C-alpha positions in Angstrom: 81.7 115.4 82.6 81.9 118.1 80.0 79.2 118.2 76.9 79.9 121.0 74.4 77.0 121.9 72.6 77.9 122.9 68.8 74.9 125.5 67.8 74.2 126.8 64.0 77.4 123.9 63.0 76.6 121.0 61.2 78.2 117.9 62.5 80.3 117.4 60.0 81.9 121.0 60.9 82.5 119.7 64.2 84.1 116.6 63.2 86.2 118.8 61.2 87.0 121.3 64.3 87.4 118.8 66.7 89.8 117.1 64.2 92.0 119.9 63.7 91.8 121.2 67.2 92.8 117.8 68.4 90.4 117.3 71.1 88.8 114.1 72.7 85.3 115.4 73.2 81.5 114.0 72.5 79.8 116.9 71.2 75.9 117.8 71.2 75.2 119.2 67.8 72.2 121.7 67.5 72.1 123.2 63.8 68.8 125.0 64.6 70.3 126.0 68.0 66.8 124.7 69.4 68.4 124.6 73.0 68.9 128.3 72.8 65.2 128.7 73.8 65.4 126.1 76.2 68.2 127.7 77.8 67.6 131.2 77.0 71.2 131.6 75.9 71.2 134.7 73.4 74.7 134.6 73.3 77.9 132.8 72.1 80.0 131.0 73.7 77.7 130.6 77.0 79.0 128.1 79.6 76.3 126.4 82.0 78.2 124.9 85.3 75.3 121.7 86.3 75.9 120.1 89.8 75.5 116.6 90.3 71.7 116.9 91.3 71.5 118.6 88.1 71.3 122.3 89.4 72.7 124.7 87.5 74.9 126.7 89.8 76.8 129.3 87.4 76.0 130.7 84.0 79.0 132.3 82.2 79.0 134.4 79.2 82.2 134.3 77.3 85.4 132.8 76.9 87.1 131.1 79.8 90.6 130.0 80.1 91.2 126.5 81.1 92.1 127.3 84.6 88.8 129.3 84.9 86.9 126.2 83.9 88.8 124.2 86.7 88.1 126.8 89.3 84.5 126.6 88.0 84.8 123.1 88.4 86.2 123.4 92.0 82.9 125.2 93.2 80.2 122.5 92.3 
């Protein structure tokens, strides 16, 4: 499962982006960026790859292509 987190964005902004980009994703909206402190992610975008046991297996800072994301999933 992929759960994108929209930091520093309102739910209206996220809905507009999702509609324009024609995405089928359910977002976690974090307008106050409280997860930045929780996960220690000072840079955006940051991707956390978490296995089925809830263990963070990989952290990647920066933009990933679809192929790169699929490769990361295959390693989990």
